[in-house]
N, C-alpha and C positions, 0 to 999 in steps of 0.2 A: 517510415517513422521510425525513431532512435528508440534504442531500450529504456533510454533516461525519458523520454515522454512519455512513453508507453506507460513506465511505473506510475510516472506522473499523472497520468489520468486516471489509472485505476486508484490509486490514492485519494484523488480528489472525488472521485463517486463515494467513497465512503467516507468523506466530510471531513479529510485531513486537510488542511491547507499546505500545497508544496509550493517551492522556489527551486530553481536551478543554483548548482555551485560550480564555479569555475575552479581550475587548479589549485591546490594550495586549500582547499574547502574552506574558502570563502564568497561571500556573493559577490554578482557583477555588478562593476561600476554603475553610477547613476548615469543618466542619460543627459543631453546637451540642457535640457529645460531644467534640469534638476541639479545640476553641479553647483557644486559650492553652496548648496541649498539656498540656489535659486526661487525654487520653488516656494519659499517659506521654510524649509529645516524639515520637513514630515520626514520622519517621525522623530518626535522627543518626549520629553515625560509628558507635557500639557499636551501634546497634539499626539498621540502614539499611533495614528493609522486608523486602518488600513493603508496604503499606498493607491494612489488614482492613476498613477502614468500607467502607458499603456505598453511599457519597457520594463522587466524586472530591476525593479529602483528600489534603495531605500533599504537591501537586507530584507532582514526576517519580514518588515510589514509588506514586503510584497507576495509573501506565501499567498494562495487564493485555492478554492474548489472550484473557481470558475472554467470548465473545459472550453469555454470561447476563447478565455485570455490565455489558456495554459497552450493552446495549439495556434493561437495567431500566430502571424508573421515575425513580429519581433521577439516572442518568446519562442516562437522555432527556432529561430539562429540562436539563441541562447543556447537551446536545449542541442544543436550539434556543436556546441561547444563548450557545455556542461562537461564536467569531471564525476558529478554525483548530484544527486536527489537528496535536496533538505525540505524540512518540514517545521510549521510554526507549534509547537507543543501545545502553550496555551490555547491557540485558535480551535485546536482538536480536542479539548478540553482534559489534558493531561500534563503531568510533570515528571521530567525526566531528572532522574540521580546519575548523574555522571560521574562514573569511577575509574579513574585512570590508569590504576595500579592494582596489583594484587593486595597491598595496604590494606588498602581502600574498601576493596571489595571484603577482606576479611573484616574489617569494622562492621560494613553495610550487615554484615551475615548475622553480626553479634547484638545489633543497634537496632536493626529495621525490620519492619515483617516481609516476608518473602512476598514476592508479587511476579510480574511478567521480565523478564531478562530477556536482553540484546546483546550479545557480543559484540566489542568494538573492536580494533586493532590492538591498544593496550588495556582495554579492562573492560568493564560493561556497561550498558544503562538500565538501571531500573526505572520500571515505568508506573505510574501511578495515577488513578483516576480523580480528578478535580484539576486546579488549576493556583498556581501562587506567582508571586514574585519571583523574577530568575534574580537567584545571586551567585557572584563567583568566590570561589574558593572558602566555600563554609567550614572547613577544616581539610587540611593537607590532602589532595588530590579528590576532592569531591567539589563539585559545580552542581548549581541545583537551575535547569535549563525550563521555564514553564512561558510566563508571558513575555512580550518583546524580547525573544531570543528565539534561536532556529536550533536544531539538530540534525544531525546527519540520518537520513534513512537508512537504515542495515539492515531492515527486514523485520516480522512481526514478532519474530523471538520465541518465548517458550513460557509455559506459566499462566495462571490465572491474573488479572490485573486486580490490586487490591485498592482501596477508597486510601487517599491520602492521607499518614498517618500523623499525629501531632508532630513528634518526634522529627520529620521532615521541617513541618511549620517551626520548628524550635529552633532549628538549625539557623534561618534565616532572621530570625528574633535575637539571637547570640552572637550575632555578630552586625554592625551596621549594613544595609541593604545596598548594595553594589551591582545595578545593570549590569549584564556583560556587555562590556562595548561592540557596536559590529565594528571589525577589524577596517582601517582604512583600506580603501580598494581604489580602482583606479577608474577612472571616466574613460569610457571607451569609443567616444568619438570628437567631434570638436571639443576643442579647448574652451577653458571660461573666456580666453582673450580673440576666440573667432579668426585667428590666422588663418592667412589664405594658404594654401598648400604649394611650397616650391618644388614639389618632386614631379619629376619629368613623367616618370614610370611607377607603375607599380615595383617594377623589379627594382627599384633603389631601396625601398623600405623592406623588400624582402630580404635583399642581398644585408643589408643593415642588422637583422632580426637574426640572420643564419650566423654572422660573422658574432653577434654579441653571444648566441648560443654556446660556438666554438670557444670563444675565449672563455667562457666559464666554466667548459667541458676541459679544457685543456690546462687547465690551472691546478697545480701541484702543490702550492702553498698559500696561508695569507686568501684563503677562499672567501671569507667574508667581506674582506677590501675589495676582494677581485669583484664578485657579486654587485656590491655597490658601486663600486666604478663601473662598471657595466652600464648597470641603469641610469647611472647620471649622463654615460654617453649619449645612449638611445633615448632618453628623456631630452637632453640637449638638441638631440637633432630633428626627432618627430614631435615631442611631448606638447608643442603649441599651435599644431596647425590639423590635428584631428583626425590623424592617419593610422595610429594606433590602434588595434581592436581587445578585445577581452582575450582573441586567440594567440594574439602575439605576446600579449604578458602572460597567458598562461603557458607559453614554449618557454620563455624567459624563465618564468618561475621552476618550471619543471627541471629545468636542465640546473639551478641552483638548489632545486633538493637532491637530484641524483648526486650532488658534490658533499652531503649532509646538512644542507642549511634546513632549518625546521620552515615550516608555512609560517609562522610569525617572525620569524627571522627575515624572509621576503618581504613580506609586505612592510618590517619597520625600513628596510634598505629602500625600498622604494618610496613610502613616505617621506623618507629623508633628503632622497636626489629630487623630491618635488617639491618640497620645501626649499633647500637649497638654490633652486632655479627660479624660485618663486610661480609656483603652478598652481 
């Protein structure tokens, strides 16, 4: 059993809905049945979930506490490629105030009641009891993650949980509510067109991914353009027949991030390449 799967099952036993994240801290791509909203577009504002697909589809709406689902074959394969565990704060009755930097933390200490805190890569998550709508960028470096959102699991943190204060709810009122969108993610199996795979052996795809990773790794200037052109080349060859998996895409994203690209830049470059090719 992988470490991520073990963590997910432990959290689910505590009634914390969990889901896997791939490289770049983004959800796994939708399955062929749900690709391009073929399943009806769930989740959305009018039909927010949960996701009924047997694989981890639709981002936050895939989060579940069902151990049979979490350890099932489709999910188990996802955990093998996962880079992190995420959870749905609203589904656990929580609100996360995501503080991205030292200035945001200093603001929170002056304006919000103390509560349980979890250290993040750049800042802190402040956890409060009760749920609310998720709102992006309520002030510089501050996001609210609760309903219809996910947060990376980084441990239980320290301090006692405090009831959600009016000061946090007022942040959402003072700004038009904008639910944090799920980043564009890759369909990990068959393409929407259902094209027949022209590749003679799996080695053809493996060699192509290895060459793409090498091209990104060896770039010395114009990294952003190199990443986009490399993504475009990979998708033009392998994007229509369903050969690409999230593990392949994770390797490309990891190579790009090692050269300084952010997860958002990677996701944007991939989305732009898909759009350019009509995928």
